[in-house]
Backbone as JSON, one array per atom type, in Angstrom:
{
  "sequence": "MAGAIGGTHFRDAAMYVAALIFRGKIGGLVNIIGPVTDDSFVGCPRRFGTVIAHDSQGFLSGLGTGRGLVLQVSTLILSRFVMSSI",
  "N": [[7.77, 5.19, 13.01], [6.71, 4.06, 10.85], [3.99, 4.25, 10.32], [3.6, 6.84, 9.62], [3.3, 9.53, 7.21], [5.74, 10.02, 5.92], [7.2, 7.73, 6.41], [8.34, 4.64, 5.25], [8.36, 1.16, 4.9], [9.7, -2.19, 4.5], [7.51, -3.82, 3.7], [5.83, -1.96, 2.46], [7.49, -1.2, 0.34], [7.63, -3.62, -1.09], [4.95, -3.83, -1.82], [4.67, -1.55, -3.43], [6.36, -2.2, -5.58], [5.06, -4.54, -6.53], [2.59, -3.4, -7.23], [3.3, -1.58, -9.24], [4.33, -3.28, -11.16], [2.37, -5.3, -11.61], [-0.05, -3.97, -11.68], [-2.87, -2.28, -10.05], [-4.75, -4.0, -8.68], [-3.38, -6.34, -7.85], [-1.39, -5.12, -6.35], [-2.97, -4.04, -4.31], [-3.93, -6.41, -3.18], [-1.53, -7.6, -2.29], [-0.84, -5.69, -0.4], [-2.88, -6.0, 1.45], [-2.5, -8.58, 2.42], [-0.1, -8.41, 3.86], [-0.58, -6.68, 6.28], [-2.63, -8.24, 7.49], [-1.31, -10.63, 7.97], [0.69, -9.69, 9.71], [-0.94, -8.82, 11.88], [-2.0, -11.27, 12.65], [0.24, -12.74, 13.55], [1.15, -11.15, 15.65], [-1.02, -11.02, 17.27], [-3.0, -9.14, 17.4], [-6.32, -7.95, 16.94], [-7.81, -8.03, 13.72], [-8.61, -5.14, 11.93], [-11.26, -3.7, 10.13], [-11.03, -1.2, 8.93], [-8.27, -0.94, 8.62], [-7.75, -2.79, 6.61], [-9.14, -1.64, 4.46], [-7.74, 0.79, 4.22], [-5.1, -0.05, 3.55], [-5.61, -1.53, 1.24], [-6.56, 0.46, -0.48], [-4.24, 1.95, -0.71], [-2.56, 0.18, -2.1], [-4.02, -0.18, -4.48], [-4.21, 2.45, -5.55], [-1.51, 2.93, -5.96], [-0.97, 1.3, -8.12], [-2.1, 2.65, -10.23], [-0.29, 4.2, -11.58], [1.08, 2.57, -13.29], [2.86, 1.87, -16.22], [2.99, 4.49, -16.99], [4.61, 7.73, -17.12], [7.66, 8.49, -15.28], [7.36, 10.6, -13.44], [4.58, 10.65, -13.0], [4.25, 8.09, -11.94], [5.71, 8.26, -9.51], [4.22, 10.28, -8.34], [1.72, 9.0, -7.96], [2.48, 7.08, -6.11], [3.18, 8.65, -3.9], [0.73, 9.93, -3.44], [-0.85, 7.67, -2.84], [0.28, 6.83, -0.44], [-0.29, 9.01, 1.19], [-3.12, 8.91, 1.18], [-3.54, 6.41, 2.38], [-2.51, 6.9, 4.94], [-4.29, 8.79, 5.8], [-6.73, 7.57, 6.14]],
  "CA": [[7.53, 6.08, 11.9], [6.15, 3.28, 9.74], [2.63, 4.67, 10.03], [3.57, 8.25, 9.21], [3.32, 9.74, 5.77], [7.11, 9.95, 5.42], [7.83, 6.46, 6.72], [8.03, 3.5, 4.38], [9.16, 0.02, 5.31], [9.87, -3.23, 3.49], [6.22, -4.26, 3.17], [5.39, -0.94, 1.51], [8.33, -1.28, -0.85], [7.18, -4.79, -1.85], [3.65, -3.5, -2.4], [4.87, -0.6, -4.53], [6.91, -2.95, -6.72], [3.99, -5.39, -7.06], [1.56, -2.56, -7.85], [3.81, -1.01, -10.48], [4.55, -4.34, -12.15], [1.16, -6.07, -11.9], [-1.2, -3.06, -11.6], [-3.42, -1.96, -8.74], [-5.45, -5.08, -7.96], [-2.37, -7.18, -7.19], [-0.79, -4.27, -5.31], [-3.92, -4.0, -3.2], [-3.93, -7.74, -2.54], [-0.26, -7.72, -1.56], [-0.86, -4.79, 0.76], [-3.81, -6.53, 2.44], [-1.92, -9.79, 3.0], [0.92, -8.02, 4.84], [-1.13, -6.32, 7.59], [-3.38, -9.35, 8.08], [-0.29, -11.55, 8.49], [1.27, -9.04, 10.9], [-1.91, -8.87, 12.98], [-2.15, -12.66, 13.07], [1.42, -13.15, 14.32], [1.27, -10.34, 16.86], [-2.18, -11.31, 18.1], [-3.94, -8.03, 17.39], [-7.49, -8.22, 16.1], [-7.81, -7.32, 12.43], [-9.61, -4.08, 11.83], [-11.75, -3.53, 8.77], [-10.48, 0.05, 8.43], [-6.9, -1.18, 8.2], [-7.79, -3.48, 5.32], [-9.55, -0.65, 3.46], [-6.65, 1.75, 4.04], [-3.98, -0.67, 2.85], [-6.05, -1.88, -0.11], [-6.59, 1.68, -1.29], [-2.86, 2.31, -0.99], [-2.07, -0.69, -3.16], [-4.74, 0.08, -5.73], [-3.79, 3.75, -6.08], [-0.13, 2.82, -6.43], [-0.98, 0.65, -9.42], [-2.62, 3.53, -11.28], [0.83, 4.78, -12.31], [1.72, 1.55, -14.12], [2.97, 2.16, -17.64], [3.0, 5.93, -17.2], [5.92, 8.34, -16.93], [8.25, 8.4, -13.95], [6.78, 11.63, -12.57], [3.24, 10.2, -12.63], [4.4, 6.93, -11.06], [6.11, 8.75, -8.19], [3.07, 11.03, -7.8], [0.71, 8.05, -7.47], [3.0, 6.45, -4.89], [3.06, 9.63, -2.81], [-0.7, 10.08, -3.18], [-1.35, 6.46, -2.18], [0.77, 6.83, 0.95], [-1.06, 10.03, 1.89], [-4.48, 8.41, 1.35], [-3.52, 5.33, 3.38], [-2.28, 7.48, 6.26], [-5.44, 9.62, 6.14], [-7.92, 6.76, 6.44]],
  "C": [[6.9, 5.36, 10.72], [4.75, 3.72, 9.38], [2.52, 6.11, 9.54], [3.65, 8.36, 7.7], [4.73, 9.58, 5.22], [7.78, 8.61, 5.63], [7.38, 5.34, 5.79], [8.91, 2.35, 4.84], [9.11, -1.05, 4.23], [8.55, -3.68, 2.89], [5.67, -3.25, 2.16], [6.19, -1.0, 0.22], [7.91, -2.48, -1.72], [5.84, -4.53, -2.52], [3.8, -2.56, -3.58], [5.4, -1.31, -5.77], [5.82, -3.82, -7.35], [2.93, -4.56, -7.78], [2.04, -2.0, -9.18], [4.07, -2.05, -11.56], [3.23, -4.99, -12.58], [-0.13, -5.27, -11.84], [-1.8, -3.04, -10.2], [-4.06, -3.1, -7.99], [-4.47, -5.97, -7.21], [-1.67, -6.39, -6.09], [-1.67, -4.17, -4.09], [-3.95, -5.31, -2.44], [-2.67, -7.95, -1.72], [-0.29, -6.87, -0.3], [-1.92, -5.17, 1.78], [-3.19, -7.73, 3.16], [-0.91, -9.44, 4.08], [0.35, -7.65, 6.2], [-1.91, -7.44, 8.27], [-2.4, -10.36, 8.68], [0.36, -10.97, 9.75], [0.33, -9.15, 12.1], [-2.07, -10.29, 13.51], [-0.98, -13.11, 13.95], [1.53, -12.41, 15.65], [0.1, -10.61, 17.82], [-3.17, -10.17, 18.19], [-5.15, -8.39, 16.54], [-7.41, -7.4, 14.81], [-8.92, -6.29, 12.43], [-9.97, -3.87, 10.38], [-11.18, -2.25, 8.15], [-9.05, -0.09, 7.94], [-6.86, -1.83, 6.84], [-8.16, -2.5, 4.21], [-8.4, 0.32, 3.18], [-5.51, 1.15, 3.22], [-4.37, -1.09, 1.43], [-6.08, -0.65, -1.01], [-5.18, 2.14, -1.63], [-2.31, 1.47, -2.14], [-2.72, -0.42, -4.5], [-4.3, 1.4, -6.36], [-2.36, 3.71, -6.59], [-0.07, 2.22, -7.83], [-1.5, 1.52, -10.55], [-1.5, 4.17, -12.1], [1.53, 3.81, -13.25], [1.7, 1.94, -15.59], [2.97, 3.64, -17.97], [4.42, 6.45, -17.0], [6.37, 8.27, -15.49], [7.62, 9.4, -12.98], [5.39, 11.2, -12.11], [3.3, 8.98, -11.71], [4.75, 7.38, -9.64], [4.95, 9.51, -7.54], [2.0, 10.09, -7.26], [1.18, 7.34, -6.2], [2.87, 7.39, -3.69], [1.59, 9.82, -2.43], [-1.25, 8.87, -2.43], [-0.92, 6.41, -0.72], [-0.01, 7.86, 1.79], [-2.47, 9.54, 2.17], [-4.51, 7.33, 2.42], [-3.35, 5.9, 4.78], [-3.48, 8.31, 6.74], [-6.66, 8.82, 6.56], [-7.85, 6.24, 7.86]]
}
């Protein structure tokens, strides 16, 4: 369920925290490092689409930084939907 819209795992939680604390660029970087590391350890070839999807998730999550709680949660939900759609 980790790839579904409703599923979130530890890497996503770490990315959300990094994005909300350090803004979108760092959130995007954190969310790229995780899948590339996973693919390297498992032996799967890295796909360019995966990098774009996870980077967009991290960047969009950071757009809620410094805003109200409702907007922060909305950007997190939107980022998860966008990442799952790509």
